[in-house]
Structure formats: C-alpha cells, structure tokens
C-alpha positions as CSV (number, residue, x, y, z in Angstrom):
1,M,-31.2,26.0,-11.7
2,P,-29.1,29.2,-11.7
3,L,-26.5,29.2,-14.5
4,E,-23.6,29.5,-12.1
5,Q,-24.7,26.2,-10.5
6,S,-25.0,24.3,-13.8
7,Y,-22.0,22.1,-12.9
8,L,-24.3,20.4,-10.5
9,V,-26.3,18.9,-13.3
10,A,-25.3,15.3,-14.2
11,R,-26.7,12.5,-16.3
12,Y,-29.2,10.3,-14.4
13,V,-28.0,6.8,-14.1
14,G,-31.1,5.1,-12.8
15,I,-31.7,1.6,-11.5
16,G,-31.4,-1.3,-13.9
17,K,-32.5,-1.0,-17.5
18,R,-35.6,1.1,-16.8
19,N,-35.7,4.7,-17.9
20,P,-37.1,7.2,-15.4
21,P,-40.5,8.7,-16.4
22,L,-40.3,12.2,-17.8
23,S,-42.7,15.0,-17.1
24,K,-43.0,18.5,-18.5
25,L,-42.0,21.4,-16.3
26,G,-45.0,23.1,-14.7
27,D,-47.5,20.2,-15.2
28,A,-49.3,18.4,-12.4
29,A,-47.0,15.3,-12.5
30,W,-44.0,17.5,-12.0
31,A,-45.6,19.4,-9.1
32,N,-46.6,16.1,-7.5
33,A,-43.1,14.7,-7.9
34,K,-41.7,17.8,-6.2
35,K,-44.2,17.5,-3.3
36,K,-43.3,13.8,-2.7
37,A,-39.6,14.6,-2.7
38,E,-40.1,17.5,-0.2
39,K,-42.2,15.3,2.1
40,A,-39.6,12.5,1.9
41,V,-36.8,14.8,2.8
42,F,-38.8,16.3,5.6
43,D,-39.7,12.9,7.0
44,Y,-36.1,11.7,6.8
45,A,-34.9,14.9,8.6
46,G,-37.4,14.2,11.4
47,K,-36.0,10.7,11.8
48,L,-32.5,12.0,12.0
49,L,-33.4,14.5,14.6
50,E,-35.2,11.8,16.6
51,L,-32.2,9.5,16.4
52,H,-29.7,12.1,17.5
53,A,-32.0,13.3,20.3
54,R,-32.1,9.7,21.5
55,R,-28.4,9.3,21.3
56,E,-27.8,12.5,23.3
57,T,-29.5,10.9,26.2
58,Q,-27.7,7.6,26.1
59,Q,-24.6,6.6,28.1
60,G,-21.8,5.3,26.0
61,F,-18.5,3.6,26.9
62,A,-15.7,6.0,27.7
63,F,-12.4,4.6,26.4
64,P,-9.4,5.2,28.7
65,P,-6.7,7.8,27.7
66,D,-3.8,6.7,25.6
67,N,-1.3,4.3,27.2
68,E,2.3,3.3,26.5
69,W,1.2,0.8,23.9
70,M,-0.8,3.4,22.0
71,R,2.1,5.8,21.9
72,E,4.5,3.0,20.8
73,F,2.0,1.9,18.1
74,E,1.7,5.5,16.8
75,S,5.4,6.0,16.7
76,S,5.8,2.8,14.5
77,F,3.9,4.5,11.6
78,L,6.3,4.6,8.7
79,Y,5.1,7.9,7.2
80,K,4.9,11.5,8.4
81,E,1.4,12.4,9.4
82,T,-0.2,15.5,7.8
83,P,-1.5,18.2,10.1
84,D,-5.1,17.4,9.0
85,Q,-4.5,13.7,9.7
86,L,-3.2,14.4,13.2
87,T,-6.2,16.6,13.9
88,A,-8.6,13.9,12.8
89,I,-6.8,11.3,14.9
90,A,-6.8,13.6,18.0
91,D,-10.5,14.5,17.5
92,T,-11.5,10.9,17.1
93,K,-9.7,9.7,20.2
94,A,-11.1,12.6,22.2
95,D,-14.6,11.5,21.1
96,M,-13.9,7.9,22.1
97,E,-12.8,9.0,25.6
98,H,-16.1,10.8,26.0
99,D,-19.0,8.9,27.7
100,Q,-21.5,9.7,24.9
101,P,-21.8,7.5,21.8
102,M,-19.5,8.8,19.0
103,D,-20.6,9.6,15.5
104,R,-17.8,11.1,13.4
105,L,-17.2,11.5,9.7
106,I,-13.7,11.4,8.4
107,C,-13.6,12.8,4.8
108,G,-10.7,13.3,2.5
109,D,-9.2,12.6,-0.9
110,V,-7.1,9.5,-1.8
111,G,-3.8,9.7,0.1
112,F,-5.2,11.8,3.0
113,G,-4.5,8.9,5.4
114,K,-8.1,8.0,6.4
115,T,-7.2,4.3,6.9
116,E,-4.5,5.1,9.4
117,V,-7.1,7.2,11.4
118,A,-9.4,4.2,11.5
119,I,-6.5,1.8,12.4
120,R,-5.5,3.9,15.4
121,A,-9.1,4.2,16.6
122,A,-9.3,0.4,16.2
123,F,-6.1,-0.1,18.2
124,K,-7.4,2.2,21.0
125,A,-10.7,0.2,21.1
126,V,-9.1,-3.2,21.2
127,T,-6.5,-2.3,23.8
128,A,-9.5,-1.2,26.0
129,G,-11.0,-4.7,25.7
130,K,-13.6,-3.9,22.9
131,Q,-14.1,-5.5,19.5
132,V,-14.1,-3.5,16.2
133,A,-16.1,-4.0,13.0
134,I,-15.0,-2.5,9.7
135,L,-17.8,-2.4,7.1
136,V,-16.6,-1.9,3.5
137,P,-18.5,-1.8,0.1
138,T,-16.4,-4.3,-1.9
139,T,-14.6,-7.6,-1.5
140,V,-11.4,-6.1,-3.0
141,L,-11.5,-3.3,-0.4
142,A,-12.1,-5.8,2.4
143,E,-9.0,-7.7,1.3
144,Q,-6.9,-4.5,1.1
145,H,-8.0,-3.4,4.6
146,Y,-7.5,-6.9,6.0
147,R,-3.9,-6.9,4.8
148,N,-3.2,-3.3,6.1
149,F,-4.7,-4.0,9.5
150,K,-2.9,-7.3,9.8
151,E,0.4,-5.7,8.9
152,R,0.0,-2.7,11.3
153,F,-1.1,-5.0,14.2
154,S,1.6,-7.7,13.5
155,D,3.7,-6.8,16.6
156,Y,0.7,-7.0,18.9
157,P,-1.6,-9.7,20.2
158,I,-4.5,-8.5,18.1
159,T,-6.5,-11.0,16.0
160,V,-8.0,-9.7,12.7
161,G,-10.7,-11.6,10.8
162,M,-12.5,-11.1,7.5
163,L,-15.9,-11.9,6.2
164,S,-16.4,-11.8,2.4
165,R,-16.7,-14.1,-0.6
166,F,-12.9,-14.4,-0.7
167,R,-13.2,-16.6,2.3
168,T,-14.4,-20.2,2.2
169,R,-17.5,-21.3,4.2
170,A,-15.2,-23.0,6.8
171,E,-13.1,-19.9,7.2
172,Q,-16.2,-17.7,7.6
173,N,-17.6,-20.0,10.2
174,E,-14.3,-19.9,12.1
175,T,-14.4,-16.1,12.0
176,L,-18.0,-16.0,13.1
177,K,-17.1,-18.2,16.1
178,G,-14.2,-16.0,17.0
179,V,-16.4,-12.8,16.8
180,M,-19.0,-14.5,19.1
181,N,-16.6,-15.7,21.7
182,G,-14.3,-12.6,21.6
183,S,-11.2,-14.3,20.2
184,V,-11.4,-12.1,17.0
185,D,-10.7,-8.5,18.0
186,V,-11.2,-6.8,14.6
187,V,-13.4,-8.1,11.8
188,I,-13.5,-6.6,8.3
189,G,-16.2,-7.4,5.9
190,T,-18.7,-6.5,3.2
191,H,-22.5,-6.6,3.7
192,R,-21.9,-10.1,5.0
193,L,-20.9,-8.4,8.2
194,I,-24.4,-7.3,8.9
195,S,-26.0,-10.7,8.4
196,K,-28.2,-12.1,11.2
197,D,-25.8,-14.8,12.1
198,V,-23.0,-12.3,13.1
199,S,-23.0,-11.8,16.9
200,F,-20.4,-9.9,18.8
201,K,-19.3,-10.6,22.3
202,N,-18.2,-7.0,23.2
203,L,-18.5,-4.6,20.2
204,G,-17.2,-1.1,20.9
205,L,-16.4,0.5,17.6
206,V,-17.9,0.3,14.1
207,V,-16.1,1.9,11.1
208,V,-18.1,2.3,7.9
209,D,-15.8,2.8,4.9
210,E,-17.4,4.4,1.9
211,E,-14.1,4.5,0.0
212,Q,-13.7,8.3,-0.1
213,R,-14.7,8.8,3.5
214,F,-14.4,6.9,6.7
215,G,-17.3,7.2,9.1
216,V,-16.2,6.1,12.5
217,L,-19.1,5.3,14.7
218,H,-18.9,4.2,18.3
219,K,-22.0,2.1,19.1
220,E,-22.9,0.1,22.1
221,R,-24.7,-2.4,19.8
222,F,-24.0,-3.1,16.1
223,K,-27.7,-3.5,15.3
224,E,-28.3,0.2,16.2
225,M,-26.5,1.3,13.1
C-alpha cells in the first residue's frame, strides 16, 4: 500500500475469538487468498449488475405529487432544513414519483437530518395508500425511531407499529396482524421485521437505517430486498 494511503490500514477485528490465519507476502497461500478475493468481488459485481438490469425493466408504483397534507406536514417541522437536507428530500420525492423502483442512499453525519428525510418519504407513501417498513440494526434505535415517527405523525391518522424485543409477544402479534390487514401504516423493527411471519398488505416503501446512512428503497415486494 502506498505510504500516502497508510491511514486506510486498521486492525482486523475478526469474527468471534478465532484469529485469522497469517501468510507471508509473496507465498502461494497469499497469492491464492488474493485470487479468491478477486473472484468473489467479480462475482458479486456481476450479481449487482444483473439485479439492477432486472430492476430497470420493471414497472414500479408512481406516487402522486405532493398534496396539501404533505405541504402542511413539512411546514410543521420545528427546525430549519439545511440546503443538503432539502436537496435530499426533493430528490427522494422525485424518485418516488417516478414509475421505476427507487433505490436511493442518503448518507450524512450525525445531525444532518437523515431521519426527517425518511419521515417525509414515509408520510408521502402512507398518504398515497402504501405501507412503510423501517429496518434498523438495534432495539434501542428502533425505540428511538418509533418515538420520533409517532411524534411527527401525531396530528394525522397514521398508525405506527414496532417489532423488537422491547415488545411483548402479545404486542408483536397485534402489530403483525395490523401489518397483514393494513391497519398498521408504518412498522419499525430490527431483524424481526424480515422474519417469515411478517406479511404486508400493501408495502410501498422500505427504509434501511444503517445508523450513519439511510438507504431509502422503494420496492414492490419486501422479499426482493
């Protein structure tokens, strides 16, 4: 690695308590490891190209333009949007209004306002008659988003549910029933959200929160993620 890129070197964390096998630079094991890595990257790139080529030929749901409720909801935001935040919101809504499936990455530091971008996309989807799924990595983040979404939607007839270990079995079953029959508009959850017993009536928007970036994906079916 060139010296000017030495900052890219970091300690390998590994998986579990096992240490990674070490090999000498230039020996056969190292050469084989590099070949396997190159092949894996090439294969993965091929799968991505195939996936996006397939998506380009599919017809998605085109959400309608903003209505009075949307404008009223946006004006109720308590803070001043940043220029980048407004651009991200406008671009996301423009993608949603297109008839091709959306695949958009929202990336920014803490405080950028990524959650509000997702909240407005969710509001647009729900007011068009679609359901929204928010997938998060931790139960704490699920609870945090649940409270934020509930608070932002409190003046509107939008039902928000949550699936995580913070919910009892009875509460989770009630949420699952609502997701299936359409009475739950927005559901926020951890990996529990992608279990086989989760079935949506009319899913239109999936938001994948990876903490430092919000990936907003408009899918016709959740299982295609």
